Z-matrix of the N, CA and C atoms (Angstrom, degrees):
N
C 1 1.489
C 2 1.503 1 105.73
N 3 1.339 2 114.42 1 135.62
C 4 1.459 3 123.38 2 -177.93
C 5 1.514 4 110.47 3 -84.18
N 6 1.335 5 115.72 4 132.35
C 7 1.483 6 116.72 5 179.08
C 8 1.529 7 109.56 6 -85.11
N 9 1.330 8 114.64 7 169.11
C 10 1.483 9 119.45 8 -179.15
C 11 1.481 10 109.88 9 -65.27
N 12 1.305 11 118.97 10 -37.06
C 13 1.496 12 123.92 11 -178.93
C 14 1.499 13 108.49 12 -63.27
N 15 1.324 14 121.14 13 -47.87
C 16 1.412 15 124.03 14 179.95
C 17 1.590 16 111.80 15 -61.28
N 18 1.351 17 113.25 16 -42.06
C 19 1.448 18 118.33 17 -179.25
C 20 1.528 19 110.27 18 -66.05
N 21 1.334 20 120.97 19 -42.01
C 22 1.406 21 123.22 20 179.25
C 23 1.503 22 112.37 21 -66.09
N 24 1.355 23 118.85 22 -32.64
C 25 1.431 24 118.98 23 173.73
C 26 1.474 25 115.14 24 -67.00
N 27 1.320 26 116.23 25 -36.73
C 28 1.450 27 120.43 26 175.37
C 29 1.510 28 114.98 27 -60.88
N 30 1.399 29 115.63 28 -31.77
C 31 1.464 30 124.92 29 -172.64
C 32 1.496 31 110.33 30 -96.13
N 33 1.311 32 120.41 31 0.35
C 34 1.490 33 122.85 32 -177.10
C 35 1.528 34 107.92 33 -86.49
N 36 1.378 35 111.72 34 155.16
C 37 1.395 36 122.65 35 172.57
C 38 1.473 37 112.34 36 -108.73
N 39 1.218 38 120.14 37 126.39
C 40 1.479 39 123.36 38 -178.50
C 41 1.554 40 110.57 39 -102.37
N 42 1.336 41 115.28 40 167.83
C 43 1.501 42 119.08 41 174.06
C 44 1.515 43 108.56 42 -59.41
N 45 1.276 44 116.96 43 -39.66
C 46 1.551 45 121.45 44 179.22
C 47 1.522 46 108.71 45 -57.44
N 48 1.344 47 117.74 46 -44.44
C 49 1.458 48 119.77 47 -178.52
C 50 1.537 49 108.81 48 -62.80
N 51 1.306 50 119.97 49 -38.55
C 52 1.434 51 124.32 50 179.06
C 53 1.554 52 112.31 51 -69.21
N 54 1.303 53 115.53 52 -34.86
C 55 1.445 54 121.16 53 174.68
C 56 1.570 55 109.00 54 -63.12
N 57 1.333 56 113.52 55 -47.76
C 58 1.449 57 118.78 56 176.66
C 59 1.509 58 115.37 57 -58.71
N 60 1.308 59 115.29 58 -40.47
C 61 1.510 60 123.54 59 -179.23
C 62 1.586 61 106.26 60 -64.63
N 63 1.364 62 117.25 61 -47.75
C 64 1.386 63 121.15 62 179.27
C 65 1.543 64 110.05 63 -57.47
N 66 1.339 65 115.34 64 -46.11
C 67 1.495 66 117.05 65 -178.78
C 68 1.503 67 110.71 66 -65.45
N 69 1.270 68 119.35 67 -36.46
C 70 1.488 69 121.22 68 -179.04
C 71 1.537 70 109.99 69 -64.59
N 72 1.391 71 116.94 70 -43.23
C 73 1.476 72 118.34 71 178.45
C 74 1.502 73 109.52 72 -64.95
N 75 1.314 74 119.07 73 -37.61
C 76 1.430 75 121.74 74 179.96
C 77 1.506 76 113.19 75 -64.00
N 78 1.336 77 116.22 76 -42.22
C 79 1.516 78 121.19 77 179.54
C 80 1.530 79 107.57 78 -69.47
N 81 1.317 80 116.81 79 -47.62
C 82 1.520 81 119.72 80 -179.08
C 83 1.507 82 109.38 81 -58.49
N 84 1.269 83 121.12 82 -38.73
C 85 1.445 84 122.24 83 179.89
C 86 1.508 85 113.80 84 -66.52
N 87 1.358 86 112.86 85 -39.84
C 88 1.462 87 118.82 86 174.24
C 89 1.534 88 114.63 87 -62.49
N 90 1.347 89 114.49 88 -32.67
C 91 1.421 90 119.26 89 178.54
C 92 1.528 91 118.67 90 -85.91
N 93 1.325 92 109.97 91 3.15
C 94 1.526 93 114.09 92 -179.10
C 95 1.420 94 117.40 93 78.77
N 96 1.331 95 120.52 94 26.44
C 97 1.410 96 121.10 95 -174.21
C 98 1.534 97 113.39 96 -81.02
N 99 1.254 98 116.60 97 -7.07
C 100 1.538 99 118.58 98 -178.33
C 101 1.510 100 107.66 99 -118.85
N 102 1.354 101 110.35 100 148.07
C 103 1.526 102 115.28 101 178.44
C 104 1.521 103 107.81 102 -88.39
N 105 1.270 104 116.18 103 164.60
C 106 1.441 105 124.34 104 -175.50
C 107 1.528 106 111.93 105 -56.65
N 108 1.368 107 120.17 106 -42.06
C 109 1.453 108 120.30 107 -179.93
C 110 1.520 109 114.37 108 -69.87
N 111 1.350 110 119.36 109 -12.07
C 112 1.438 111 122.66 110 175.01
C 113 1.486 112 115.07 111 -89.90
N 114 1.273 113 118.42 112 -12.17
C 115 1.471 114 124.26 113 -175.20
C 116 1.522 115 112.74 114 -56.66
N 117 1.209 116 120.84 115 -42.16
C 118 1.483 117 121.53 116 -177.35
C 119 1.531 118 113.16 117 -69.17
N 120 1.328 119 117.91 118 -42.06
C 121 1.451 120 119.17 119 178.04
C 122 1.488 121 110.99 120 -67.44
N 123 1.369 122 114.83 121 -44.48
C 124 1.454 123 117.85 122 178.87
C 125 1.472 124 114.53 123 -64.10
N 126 1.359 125 116.17 124 -41.33
C 127 1.437 126 120.46 125 176.62
C 128 1.489 127 114.69 126 -64.43
N 129 1.332 128 117.01 127 -33.03
C 130 1.469 129 121.93 128 -179.26
C 131 1.569 130 108.07 129 -70.06
N 132 1.312 131 118.50 130 -45.85
C 133 1.419 132 123.17 131 176.43
C 134 1.544 133 113.82 132 -63.50
N 135 1.341 134 114.55 133 -43.18
C 136 1.464 135 119.94 134 173.53
C 137 1.525 136 112.71 135 -57.13
N 138 1.272 137 115.43 136 -47.16
C 139 1.478 138 120.34 137 -178.91
C 140 1.524 139 111.15 138 -63.75
N 141 1.347 140 119.28 139 -40.49
C 142 1.402 141 124.08 140 177.07
C 143 1.532 142 111.25 141 -58.87
N 144 1.372 143 116.96 142 -48.94
C 145 1.403 144 123.69 143 -177.62
C 146 1.584 145 109.55 144 -66.36
N 147 1.307 146 115.08 145 -40.97
C 148 1.485 147 119.96 146 -179.00
C 149 1.521 148 108.07 147 -64.38
N 150 1.291 149 118.93 148 -47.46
C 151 1.474 150 123.52 149 -179.87
C 152 1.511 151 109.16 150 -57.07
N 153 1.344 152 114.67 151 -51.00
C 154 1.516 153 122.87 152 -177.59
C 155 1.578 154 107.67 153 -56.45
N 156 1.387 155 114.44 154 -50.97
C 157 1.461 156 117.88 155 178.94
C 158 1.493 157 114.41 156 -56.29
N 159 1.335 158 117.04 157 -47.11
C 160 1.461 159 120.55 158 178.08
C 161 1.475 160 115.66 159 -58.25
N 162 1.345 161 116.59 160 -42.51
C 163 1.431 162 120.72 161 179.14
C 164 1.468 163 110.76 162 -69.86
N 165 1.375 164 120.00 163 -44.23
C 166 1.499 165 119.57 164 -179.27
C 167 1.482 166 114.48 165 -75.36
N 168 1.306 167 119.11 166 -31.51
C 169 1.435 168 120.20 167 -179.83
C 170 1.562 169 108.15 168 -74.35
N 171 1.317 170 118.88 169 -32.22
C 172 1.472 171 119.72 170 173.01
C 173 1.493 172 110.94 171 -61.70
N 174 1.368 173 118.97 172 -42.35
C 175 1.424 174 121.64 173 176.63
C 176 1.482 175 110.27 174 -62.07
N 177 1.317 176 119.71 175 -41.21
C 178 1.441 177 124.28 176 -177.80
C 179 1.604 178 108.19 177 -62.44
N 180 1.372 179 115.05 178 -44.43
C 181 1.447 180 119.42 179 -178.75
C 182 1.562 181 110.87 180 -65.50
N 183 1.329 182 118.27 181 -35.78
C 184 1.416 183 122.29 182 178.06
C 185 1.524 184 110.12 183 -67.30
N 186 1.287 185 118.39 184 -39.20
C 187 1.457 186 123.08 185 175.67
C 188 1.516 187 110.48 186 -64.57
N 189 1.337 188 114.80 187 -42.80
C 190 1.450 189 119.55 188 -178.99
C 191 1.552 190 110.16 189 -64.28
N 192 1.284 191 118.95 190 -38.43
C 193 1.400 192 121.49 191 173.90
C 194 1.506 193 115.90 192 -59.32
N 195 1.358 194 112.87 193 -41.87
C 196 1.500 195 120.45 194 178.41
C 197 1.546 196 108.83 195 -66.53
N 198 1.300 197 116.71 196 -35.84
C 199 1.477 198 121.90 197 -177.73
C 200 1.537 199 111.31 198 -109.72
N 201 1.255 200 113.45 199 45.72
C 202 1.503 201 120.90 200 -175.91
C 203 1.505 202 115.43 201 -55.96
N 204 1.317 203 115.87 202 -20.45
C 205 1.450 204 118.29 203 -178.55
C 206 1.537 205 113.08 204 -80.28
N 207 1.340 206 117.51 205 -14.53
C 208 1.445 207 122.55 206 177.18
C 209 1.521 208 110.51 207 -116.30
N 210 1.321 209 117.22 208 149.61
C 211 1.452 210 122.19 209 -177.62
C 212 1.527 211 109.56 210 -92.12
N 213 1.382 212 117.44 211 136.55
C 214 1.404 213 122.08 212 -175.13
C 215 1.567 214 109.94 213 -96.15
N 216 1.339 215 117.57 214 138.17
C 217 1.452 216 120.48 215 176.19
C 218 1.521 217 113.71 216 -78.91
N 219 1.380 218 116.06 217 -20.36
C 220 1.464 219 119.53 218 -176.11
C 221 1.491 220 114.27 219 -93.55
N 222 1.301 221 122.09 220 5.86
C 223 1.418 222 124.17 221 179.66
C 224 1.463 223 110.19 222 -72.54
N 225 1.368 224 113.85 223 113.23
C 226 1.475 225 120.68 224 -177.26
C 227 1.554 226 105.92 225 -134.75
N 228 1.294 227 113.89 226 133.40
C 229 1.445 228 118.88 227 -176.90
C 230 1.545 229 108.79 228 -86.01
N 231 1.365 230 117.24 229 142.25
C 232 1.415 231 117.82 230 -177.80
C 233 1.528 232 107.68 231 -110.93
C-alpha cells in the first residue's frame, strides 16, 4: 500500500524536471516541431520556465556555496 508521502513525491515537479522540459522545447523547436502560429505561446512559456530556473538555480548555488561541506541534490547546470 502506497503512503501519502510516496504518492506526493511521485506527483511533484522538481527543478530537474523543469530543466528537462526546457531542453525538450528547445530540441523540438530546432527540429521544426512547432508551426509559426504556435511560436509566441511556446516562446512565452519557455521564457517563463527559463527565468524561473535561472532565479531558483542561482539560489541553490548560493546555498551550496554556504554549505560547501555537504553535496546538494538540486545542483543543476543551466
